[in-house]
C-alpha positions in Angstrom: 0.1 -0.1 0.0 1.3 3.4 -0.8 2.6 6.1 1.7 -0.5 8.3 2.9 -0.3 11.5 0.9 -2.6 13.8 3.2 -0.8 14.9 6.1 -3.3 17.3 8.0 -6.7 18.4 7.4 -7.7 22.0 8.6 -11.1 23.3 8.8 -11.6 26.8 7.3 -14.4 28.6 8.8 -16.4 31.6 7.2 -16.5 34.9 9.1 -18.0 38.3 8.3 -15.6 40.4 10.2 -12.2 39.0 11.0 -11.2 41.1 13.8 -14.5 40.2 15.8 -13.9 36.6 15.1 -10.2 36.7 16.2 -11.1 38.3 19.5 -13.7 35.5 20.1 -11.1 32.7 19.5 -8.7 34.5 21.7 -11.4 34.0 24.4 -11.2 30.4 23.7 -7.5 30.3 24.3 -6.5 30.4 20.8 -3.4 32.5 19.2 -3.7 34.1 15.9 -1.8 35.1 13.0 -3.4 37.2 10.0 -2.5 36.4 6.4 -0.1 39.2 5.1 -1.5 41.1 8.1 -4.8 41.5 6.2 -8.4 41.4 7.1 -9.5 38.4 4.8 -7.8 35.2 6.2 -6.1 34.1 9.6 -4.6 31.0 11.1 -5.6 30.4 14.5 -3.8 27.9 16.9 -4.4 26.2 20.2 -2.6 23.0 21.8 -0.7 22.3 18.4 -3.9 22.5 16.2 -5.2 24.9 13.9 -8.1 26.4 12.2 -8.4 29.0 9.4 -10.7 32.0 9.3 -12.0 33.5 6.0 -14.0 36.5 4.8 -13.1 35.4 1.3 -15.9 32.9 0.2 -18.9 35.2 -0.1 -19.7 35.3 3.7 -23.3 37.0 4.3 -24.9 38.1 7.5 -26.8 34.8 7.6 -25.7 32.6 10.3 -23.1 30.0 9.2 -23.9 26.3 8.8 -20.1 25.3 9.1 -18.4 24.0 12.1 -15.5 21.9 13.5 -15.5 19.0 16.0 -12.6 18.9 18.8 -11.9 15.5 20.1 -10.4 16.3 23.5 -8.1 14.2 25.6 -10.1 11.9 28.1 -10.8 13.8 31.3 -10.5 17.2 30.0 -14.0 18.3 28.8 -15.2 19.5 32.3 -12.2 21.8 32.8 -12.4 23.0 29.2 -16.0 23.8 29.4 -15.3 25.7 33.0 -12.5 27.6 31.2 -14.8 28.9 28.4 -17.6 29.8 31.0 -15.2 31.8 33.1 -14.1 33.6 29.9 -17.8 34.7 29.5 -18.4 32.3 26.4 -22.1 31.4 25.9 -22.6 27.7 25.6 -25.3 26.4 23.2 -25.1 22.9 24.9 -23.6 22.2 28.2 -21.3 19.0 28.9 -23.4 15.9 28.9 -23.0 12.3 27.8 -24.4 11.7 24.4 -25.7 8.3 23.3 -22.8 7.8 20.7 -20.4 7.5 23.8 -19.0 10.9 23.8 -19.2 13.6 26.6 -19.8 16.8 24.9 -20.5 20.6 25.0 -21.2 23.0 22.1 -20.9 26.7 21.4 -21.2 28.9 18.3 -19.0 31.6 17.4 -20.2 35.1 16.5 -21.0 33.9 12.8 -22.9 30.7 13.7 -20.2 28.5 13.3 -20.7 25.4 15.6 -18.1 24.2 17.7 -18.3 20.9 19.5 -15.9 19.6 22.0 -16.1 16.2 23.2 -14.3 13.2 24.9 -14.8 9.7 24.7 -16.8 7.9 27.7 
């Protein structure tokens, strides 16, 4: 079998205002770097992982239907939920066990992108 050619997959989330989005993700503990110091694309990082944010793909004011799922190290979901709540982040779903054997909580960014954080149970 040939060696795998895909090394990494990075979600790209649409946003209507890059500065507002970056500020929100900073509250979640991410760091950021704007592409060419501009207002159309950014790379955000946390714990060695990254997401990209873009205003380039025809973003409208309608809530986004995009999102990302964050698989957490077991035993960390409650502490991460508490960290986000302490930062004033509103959760759309509180931490709870799900029938698919994940302990999850969820939130939406200012553009409606759904972010789900879960650990195995």
